[in-house]
C-alpha positions as CSV (number, residue, x, y, z in Angstrom):
1,M,76.5,62.0,41.0
2,S,77.8,65.2,43.0
3,A,81.4,65.8,43.5
4,S,82.6,64.4,47.3
5,P,84.1,67.1,49.2
6,A,88.2,65.7,48.9
7,S,88.0,66.2,45.3
8,I,87.2,69.6,45.2
9,V,90.6,71.4,44.6
10,A,90.2,75.1,45.6
11,P,91.5,77.7,43.2
12,R,94.9,78.8,43.3
13,S,95.4,82.5,44.2
14,A,97.7,84.4,41.6
15,A,100.3,84.9,43.8
16,R,100.3,80.6,44.5
17,E,100.2,80.5,40.1
18,A,103.1,82.3,39.7
19,L,105.5,81.1,42.3
20,V,104.5,77.3,40.8
21,A,105.3,78.4,37.6
22,L,108.3,80.1,38.7
23,W,109.8,77.3,40.2
24,G,109.0,75.1,37.1
25,R,111.4,77.0,35.1
26,P,114.9,75.2,36.7
27,H,116.7,78.0,35.4
28,T,114.9,80.6,38.0
29,R,114.8,77.7,40.8
30,A,118.6,78.3,40.8
31,C,118.6,81.8,41.2
32,L,116.0,81.0,43.5
33,V,117.9,79.4,45.3
34,V,121.4,81.5,45.2
35,V,119.1,84.6,46.4
36,A,117.9,82.7,49.4
37,L,120.8,81.4,50.5
38,Y,122.4,85.2,50.2
39,L,118.8,86.3,52.3
40,L,120.2,83.5,54.7
41,V,123.4,85.1,55.3
42,A,122.6,88.6,55.8
43,T,119.8,87.1,58.0
44,C,123.1,85.7,59.9
45,G,124.7,88.2,60.0
46,W,121.5,90.5,61.2
47,L,121.1,88.6,64.1
48,H,125.5,88.4,64.7
49,L,126.0,84.8,63.2
50,L,128.3,85.0,61.2
51,P,132.0,85.2,61.6
52,D,133.4,88.3,62.6
53,A,134.5,89.8,60.1
54,E,137.5,92.0,61.7
55,A,138.9,89.4,63.1
56,S,142.0,88.7,63.1
57,V,142.3,84.8,61.3
58,G,146.0,84.4,60.5
59,G,148.8,86.2,58.9
60,A,148.8,89.1,56.6
61,Q,148.0,88.2,53.3
62,E,148.3,84.7,53.4
63,P,147.4,82.5,50.5
64,P,143.9,80.4,50.2
65,G,144.1,77.2,52.6
66,W,141.6,74.5,53.3
67,H,140.4,75.6,56.5
68,L,137.2,77.4,55.8
69,A,138.3,80.9,57.2
70,T,141.6,80.9,54.8
71,L,139.8,79.6,52.0
72,L,140.1,82.8,50.3
73,G,143.4,84.2,52.1
74,T,143.8,86.5,54.5
75,D,143.8,90.4,54.3
76,L,147.2,92.8,55.2
77,L,145.3,93.0,58.5
78,G,145.3,88.9,59.0
79,R,141.6,88.9,58.8
80,S,139.4,86.2,56.7
81,V,138.6,87.5,52.9
82,L,135.6,84.6,52.6
83,W,134.0,86.1,56.2
84,R,134.7,89.8,54.8
85,V,132.9,88.4,52.1
86,L,130.1,87.6,53.4
87,A,129.9,90.3,55.6
88,G,129.7,92.5,52.3
89,A,127.3,90.3,51.1
90,Q,124.6,91.3,54.4
91,T,125.4,94.7,53.6
92,A,124.1,94.5,50.0
93,V,121.3,92.7,50.4
94,T,120.2,95.3,53.7
95,I,120.5,98.0,51.4
96,G,119.1,96.3,48.4
97,L,115.9,95.7,50.5
98,A,115.7,99.1,52.5
99,T,115.9,100.8,49.3
100,T,113.3,98.8,47.6
101,A,111.5,99.1,50.5
102,L,111.6,103.1,50.5
103,A,111.4,103.5,46.6
104,V,109.0,101.5,45.5
105,P,105.8,102.0,48.1
106,F,106.8,106.0,47.1
107,G,107.0,105.4,43.6
108,T,103.5,103.5,42.9
109,A,101.7,105.6,45.0
110,L,102.6,108.8,43.3
111,G,102.3,107.1,40.0
112,L,98.4,105.8,41.2
113,A,97.7,109.9,42.2
114,A,99.2,110.7,38.9
115,G,97.2,108.9,37.1
116,Y,94.5,108.9,38.5
117,F,93.2,112.4,39.9
118,G,95.8,114.5,36.5
119,G,95.0,118.2,36.6
120,W,97.1,119.8,39.0
121,V,97.9,116.5,41.0
122,D,99.9,114.7,37.6
123,A,101.5,118.4,36.3
124,V,103.2,118.7,40.0
125,V,104.0,115.0,40.0
126,N,106.0,115.2,36.8
127,W,107.5,118.4,37.4
128,V,109.3,116.9,40.5
129,Y,110.3,114.1,38.9
130,S,111.5,116.2,35.5
131,V,113.6,117.8,38.5
132,V,115.0,114.4,39.8
133,V,116.2,113.4,36.1
134,S,117.7,116.4,35.1
135,V,120.2,115.6,38.1
136,P,122.7,113.3,37.0
137,D,122.2,110.2,39.5
138,I,126.2,110.2,40.9
139,L,126.1,114.5,42.0
140,L,122.3,113.8,43.5
141,I,123.6,110.7,45.9
142,T,127.0,112.2,46.6
143,A,124.6,115.7,48.1
144,I,122.6,113.3,49.9
145,S,125.2,111.4,51.4
146,Y,127.3,114.4,52.6
147,A,123.7,116.1,53.6
148,M,123.2,112.9,55.7
149,G,126.6,111.7,56.8
150,K,128.4,108.8,55.0
151,G,127.1,105.3,56.1
152,L,124.2,102.7,55.4
153,A,121.0,104.9,56.6
154,S,122.3,107.6,54.0
155,M,123.5,105.0,51.2
156,C,119.4,103.8,51.4
157,V,118.1,107.2,51.1
158,A,120.3,108.6,49.1
159,I,119.9,105.4,46.2
160,A,116.0,105.3,47.3
161,A,115.9,109.2,46.1
162,T,116.8,108.5,42.5
163,S,115.2,105.0,42.3
164,W,111.6,105.8,42.7
165,V,110.8,107.7,39.6
166,G,111.1,104.5,37.2
167,I,108.4,102.9,38.6
168,M,106.4,105.7,39.2
169,R,106.1,106.7,35.4
170,L,105.6,103.2,34.8
171,V,102.4,103.1,37.2
172,R,101.2,105.8,36.0
173,G,100.9,105.0,32.4
174,E,99.6,101.9,33.6
175,V,96.7,104.0,35.5
176,L,95.9,105.8,32.1
177,K,95.1,102.8,30.6
178,H,92.9,101.6,33.1
179,Q,91.3,104.5,34.9
180,D,88.3,104.0,31.9
181,S,88.0,100.4,32.4
182,D,84.4,99.1,32.8
183,Y,85.3,97.6,35.9
184,V,86.7,101.4,37.4
185,L,83.2,103.1,36.3
186,A,81.3,100.1,38.2
187,A,82.7,100.9,40.8
188,R,82.3,104.6,41.1
189,S,78.6,104.5,40.0
190,V,78.3,102.2,43.2
191,G,79.9,105.1,45.4
192,A,83.6,104.3,45.6
193,G,85.4,106.8,46.5
194,A,89.4,107.4,45.0
195,G,91.2,105.4,47.7
196,R,88.9,102.5,47.0
197,V,89.1,102.8,43.6
198,M,93.4,103.2,43.6
199,F,94.4,100.7,45.7
200,S,91.3,98.0,45.9
201,E,90.4,97.9,42.1
202,I,93.2,99.6,39.7
203,L,96.0,98.8,41.6
204,P,95.6,94.9,41.7
205,N,95.7,94.7,37.8
206,V,98.9,96.9,37.7
207,V,101.0,95.0,40.4
208,H,102.9,93.0,38.5
209,V,104.2,96.6,37.3
210,T,105.2,97.1,40.5
211,I,106.6,93.7,41.1
212,V,108.7,93.6,38.4
213,T,110.3,96.6,39.1
214,A,111.0,96.1,42.0
215,T,113.5,93.1,41.0
216,L,115.2,95.5,39.3
217,V,115.2,98.7,42.1
218,L,116.8,96.1,44.3
219,L,119.6,94.9,41.5
220,A,120.2,98.7,40.9
221,A,120.2,99.2,44.7
222,V,122.8,96.1,44.8
223,K,125.6,97.6,41.9
224,G,125.1,101.6,43.1
225,E,126.4,100.6,46.5
226,V,129.1,98.6,45.3
227,I,130.5,101.6,42.4
228,L,129.5,104.2,44.5
229,T,131.8,102.8,48.3
230,Y,134.6,101.3,45.6
231,L,134.8,105.4,44.4
232,G,135.2,106.5,48.3
233,L,131.5,108.3,48.3
234,G,129.4,105.2,50.5
235,I,130.0,103.2,53.4
236,Q,133.2,104.2,55.0
237,D,133.6,101.9,57.7
238,G,132.5,98.3,57.7
239,A,132.5,95.5,55.4
240,S,131.4,95.9,51.3
241,W,131.9,94.3,48.6
242,G,132.9,98.0,47.0
243,L,136.3,98.7,49.8
244,L,136.9,95.2,49.2
245,I,137.3,95.7,45.2
246,A,139.2,98.7,45.9
247,G,141.6,97.2,48.6
248,A,142.2,94.1,46.0
249,A,143.9,96.8,44.0
250,Q,147.1,96.4,46.5
251,D,146.8,92.9,46.5
252,M,146.8,91.4,42.6
253,V,150.1,93.5,42.3
254,N,151.4,91.1,45.1
255,D,150.0,88.5,43.4
256,I,147.6,87.9,45.5
257,W,143.6,87.4,43.4
258,G,141.6,85.7,46.4
259,P,140.1,88.9,47.4
260,L,139.0,90.0,43.8
261,V,138.2,86.8,42.6
262,G,135.8,86.2,45.5
263,T,134.5,89.5,45.8
264,V,133.4,89.9,41.9
265,T,132.4,85.9,42.2
266,A,129.7,87.0,45.2
267,M,128.7,90.1,43.8
268,F,127.7,88.3,39.8
269,L,126.0,85.1,41.8
270,L,123.8,88.2,43.3
271,V,123.3,90.7,40.9
272,Y,122.7,87.5,37.5
273,S,120.5,85.9,39.5
274,L,118.2,88.9,40.5
275,S,118.7,89.6,36.8
276,A,117.0,86.2,35.6
277,I,114.5,86.5,38.6
278,G,113.6,89.6,37.6
279,D,113.1,88.6,33.6
280,A,111.0,85.4,34.3
281,L,108.3,87.9,36.5
282,R,107.6,89.8,33.6
283,D,107.3,86.7,31.5
284,V,105.2,85.5,34.3
285,L,102.9,88.4,36.1
286,D,102.9,90.5,32.6
287,P,99.3,89.6,30.6
288,R,100.6,90.7,27.5
289,V,104.2,88.5,27.3
290,G,102.6,85.4,26.2
């Protein structure tokens, strides 16, 4: 008896299988929800739907109250600490996504080219890689920030300039393992060009490295922005968790803990969730992890 059309279940794609596996883990599911909330906050900020973080909502350094705007108290200028924490979350997510969008494709493309072509291409890419890693990240980021001017765009470019090297090295190593595989030799035998072999044959088999590393780049970008801004090398105007932490020193002298507790908690939730999702992605996508 042949199966009825309604009983035939279409096979799920690898991406769908990975999402189902991630969602099936309660801990990872909670972290995905947390990251989704941060993305929602950032989206509201991009659409100018968040409350004005620069507007005064009360007196200077008021203690936490029951109103939403004063839930974490106010700063020296009477601005809502909660609104500034949310605005800082928008900045962190923006820099994380922009840095990942710049560093991951660039590093992946260089890793594919170096591993596939070898020879002088591999030598040039590795020379550039060696030059970048030989310079301390803080110095390179500082130089780029001063050259482009301190701000959101320069921070994204500066952090991306130091973030592509890791993914390039990993992708290059994976390509070296796959370039003599049977499916690659078969594609070459039917006349497939280098571009088709790299992007249609090899890349799908190493994309798990790209995806897992992208979460690490995003995580590093969020932490890097906070640290650099705290040191005075990042964002000078606007809202940033680094600025909030830097300004919390005087608040603690006056026994005001709202800004520090709110900022550190917000940063911890995002960093921890991204780290947990990265570990779960590695377990799900890497075929060597069983």
